[in-house]
N, C-alpha and C positions, 0 to 999 in steps of 0.2 A: 909657094903658090903665087901666081901672078895676080896683079890687080884686076885684071879682066875676069879671072876665074872667081875671085872673091866677090866681085859685083854680081856676077851671074848667080852665085849661091845665095846672096842676100836677097835678090829679087824673087828667087824661088820660095824662100821662107815667108816673104811678105804676101805672096799670092796665096800660099796655104793658109796663113792666118786670116786673110780676108775671106777666104772661102768658108772657114769655120765660123766666122762671125755672121756671115750671111745665112748659113745653115741654122745657127741658133736662133737668129731673128725670125726666120721662117717658121721654125717649130713653135716659137712663142706665139706668133700670130695665129697659127693653126689651133693651138690649144685654147687660146682666148676665144676664138670664133666657135670652137666646139662647145665650150662651156656656156656661151651665150645662147647657142641654138639648141642645146639639149632640153627635151621636154621635162617639165616639173614632175616629180614622182607622185603617183596616185595616193590619195589619203588612205590610211589604214581603215578597213571596215571593222566595226565593233559588233560582235555577235549580241543579239538581244538576250537580256537576262532571263533565265528559266523561270517559269511560273511556279510558285511554291504550291505543293500539293500534299495531301495526306493520303497514304496508301493503306489499303485494308483488303482482307478477304471477305467474300460475301456469298450469298445464294439468291437465286431468282425465285420469287413467290408471286401468287396473285395478290391483288391489293388488299383483300380481306383475310390473308393467310389461308391455310388449308383447313376447312371445316370437316371434322370427322363426325358424320351424321349417325347418331345412335338412337336408341329408344329407351323408355322407362322399363325397368326390370329386364335389362338386356340379357342377363344370364339365363333367364327363363323363357326367352323368346327365340323362335325360329322363323326364318323367312318363308312365307307362303308363296309369294309372287313377286318377281322383280320386274319392274316396268321400264327400266332404263339400261343403257349400255355405256361403257367407257367412251367418253368423247361427246355424249349427248349434252345439249344445252337445255336447261330447265328454267322455269319461271318460279317466282316466289310462291310458296304454299302448294306447289304441285306435288301430287302423290307419286312417289317413285317406287314404293314397295308396300306389300301388306304382310301381316304376320299370321302364323298358323293359329287357328281357333277363331278366325274372323267370321266364319259361316254361322257359328253358334251365336255370336253376338248380333249378327244381322237378324237372325230369327227372333232373338229377344227384343230387338227394337221393333220388329214388325208386330210382335205380340203386344208390346206396350202401346203401340199406336192404335191397335184394335181396342185395347182396354180404354184408352182415352176417348175414342169414338163412342164406345158403349156407355161410359159414364156421362158423357155430354148428352146422350140420348135420354138418360135417366133424369137429368136435370129438366129436360123438356117435359118429361112425364110428371115430375113432381110439381111443375108449375101449371099443370092443366087443372082448371077449376072443377071439372066434373068428368068422370070417365064415361066413355061410350062403348058400346059392344065391340066396335072395331078396335078400339084401344086395348080393351081386354084381350081380344083375339091376338093383337100384335104382341102384347106382353107375353101371352102364352107361347107365341111363336118364338119369341126371344128365349124363353126358358127351354123350349124344345131344341132350339139351335145350340144353346149352351150345353144341354145334355148330350146332343149328338156330337158336339165338338169334344166334350169330355170323353165320350166313348172312343171316338176316333183317335184322340190324343193318347188315351191309355193303350189302345191297340198298337199305335205307332211306337210309343215309348217302350211298351213291353217287348215289341220286336227288337228294338235297339238293345234292350237289356239282355234278351236271349242271345243276340249276336255277340254282345260284349262278353257274356258269360262263356259262350263257346270259344271265343278268342282267348279268354283267360285260361280255360282248361287246356287248350292247345299250348299256350305259352308256359303253363305250369309243367305240363308233361315234357316239353322241350327243355325247360330249365332243369328238371330232375335228371333228364338224360345227360345233359352237359355237366351237371354237378358230379355225376359218377365218372364221366370221362375226364373231367378236370382233376378229380381226386386221384385218378390213375395216371395223370400226366399225359393223357392222349390229346388234349386240346390246350390251347394257350389261355392265359388269363384274359386276354382281350376278347376271345370268342365267348368265354364264360360270362364276362361282364356284359357283352352284347345281349346274351339271353336274359340276364338279370334285368337289363334296361327294358327289354321287350315285355317281360313279366310285369314290371312296375307300371309300364304304360297301359297294359291290358287291365290291371287292377284299377288304375285311375279312370279309364274309360268306363268300366262297369259302375264305379261310384258316381261318375257324372251322369250316366244314363238313369241310375236309380234316383239320384237327386232331382234330375229333370222331371221324372215321372211324379215324384212326390210334390214338387213345387207346382207343376201344372195342375195336378189333381186338386191341390189345396186352393189354388187361385180360381179354378173353374167352379169348384163347389161353393166357394164364397160368392161368386157371381150368381150362381143358380139360386142360392139362398136369398141373396139380395133381390134378385128378379122375382122370386116367389113372394117375398114380403111386399114388394111393390104391387104385384098383382092383387094381393089381398087388400091393399089400401087405395086402390085406384079411385074409389068413389069419394075419397076424402083428400083434400089438399090442405096441408098444414105447413106453416112457415118453416117449422123445424125440419120437415122433409126436404124442402128446397135447400135449406142450409147444409144438410147432410149430403145431399146430392152434389152440391157445388164443392164441398170439401173433398168428396170422392174424386171429382174431376181434377181438383188441384193436386191431390195425392197421385192420381194416375199420371198427370202431367209431369210431376217430379220424378216418378219412376221412369217415364219415357226419356226425360232429360238425362237421368243417370245412365240409362242404357245407351243413349247416343254418345255420351261422354266416354263410356267404356269402349264403345265401338271405335270412336275416333282414335283411341290409343293404339289401335291395330292398323291404322293407316300411317305410313311413314311419309312425312311431307318435308320439303326443303324449306329452310327459313328465308333464304334469299335467292335471287336469280343467279345463275352461274353455269358452270360446266362440270360434268362428272369426270373427275380426274382418274379415279380408280374404284373398282368394285371390290370390296373386301369380304362380303358375305354372299354366298350363292343361295339358290332356292334349296330349302331343307336344312341349311346349316344354322347352328346356334349363333346368335349375335355376340361377337366379342366386345365387351365394354370399352376396351382400349382402342380397337381398330374401327368400330362402328360398322355400318352397312356400306357406306360409300365415303370417298373423299370428294369434297365439293370445293371449288374455287371460282372466284370472280376473275376469269382470265381476260376479260375485256380490257383491263388495265393491269399490267404487270409491274412489279417493283423489285428492287434489289435491297436486301437486308445486309448492310455492311457492318462488320464487327470492327469498330475503331478502338485502338488502344486508348485507355483512360487518359493518358498524358496528352493525346492529340485532341481530345474533345473540346477544350477551350478554344481551339482554332476554328471550330465549325459554326455554321449559321444556316438558318433556313434560307433556301433559295440558291445556295451555292451550286455551281455546275459540277458534274461528275462524268467521268469516262469509265466504261466498263468493258473489259475484255474477258474472253473465256479462259479458264484455268487449264482446261484439257482439250481445247480445240473444238468445242461444241458448236461454235460459230466463229467466223474468221474476221468479220469487221468489228469496229469499235462502236458500242452502244453509248448513248448519251442520255442524261437525265438531270434532275436537280433534287437537292435535299428537301424532303417533305417534312420529316420529323426526326427528332433526336431523342433517343431513349432516356429514361430517368433512373435506370437501374444499371449497376455495374455487376457483371457476371463473368463466368469463365467462357472461353471461346468454344463455339460449337462446330465451326467450320475448320477442318483439318488442313494445315498447310503442308504442301508437298516437300518443303524444306525440312530435312531431318533435324536440323539444328534449331527449328522454331520452338518457341515456348508454348507447350500445350496447356499450361495453366495461366496464360496471360489474362489480365483483367481487361474486359472490353465493354463497350456500350454499343447497342444496336442502333444503327442509323438507317432510316427508310429513305430510299432514293426512288422517286417516281420517274419511270422511263418515258422518253418522248413517245408520242403515239405510234409513229412508224416502227420504232425499235421495239415497243411493247408488243405490237402485233407479230413481229418476227420471232419472239421468244415465248409466245403464248403457250406453246407445247413443251416448254423446257423447265417446268417447275422443279425446284431444288437443285438446279445445275449450279456448280461452284464457279465463281468468277473472281476476278481481281478488279479492285476499284481504286480510282484516283480522284480525289475531291480537290477542286481548286479552291484554295483558301486565301487568295490575295484580296 
């Protein structure tokens, strides 16, 4: 190789090396500039910590729970008149029904009121210092009035007795006929029992009519005797007569009070204001002691009764906020309220969980949650709906 060729090749290598150095230097400057101008990475966003809650199943109720309104001696009482319907709002002490037999007691009260008026009139007579012809005439009129009342009452009661006796004869004949049919298997036991009940009712009606006649006759005869004795002694005023007359007024008043108390038992009144949620007994039906006549609730304020596991109870406190959702889609939004009271008894769960693996014998405490006013109004017609509850316990 000539010197000239060697020189040319050496110059070519030098130029290539210089080009590589320039390229590396340019890449370094570019990388440095890119690093300096690159935006700083955004700080990582930390999600807020979840709010600790206690979950439970529950049911919606009126604030006073559901009152099953019944009467004394419910098994022997039938509804005579029903004055309300489901959904009606009622005031405290309002009469919502009457019981069969009320007409008889109303008559007894009217009779007792008349007797009180009569006895008070006799007190006035006993206090009169001297009798006048007009007073004697008035007393005689009283006696005639009582005698006429006795005759009219006897006729009226006798007519009732005759009617009851005729009804009894018909009932007895019908019973005998069904007895034979039942013995032959031609009628059912239910039909035979119905005729037995009709016969028993007819017998009771006859006894009542006879007792009514005897009691009225005895009472009016006593009044007539007393009025006659007063007529014989009108010319004389004795302190003992006044005392006796006043005692008779007091006794008559006590009889009136008793009759009014007996009558009051046949009026069914509500103890508190609220809404009729359900009618359990219709007109003519016997009152069931367990169901009562109606279900009553104070739906102006609804609450949720949550069944909280006993292990979660120490986390709860009055005033904690709660969220309520429907278990089966009865409403779509989330209701809100706050813990109003925490039960003092541990019991088994009443609300059934839809989860087949849930423990039906779990030990729970009932916690009452008062719903916010707007949410309470929304579920006023959803008593006993099953819900899910989350109570914030932070």
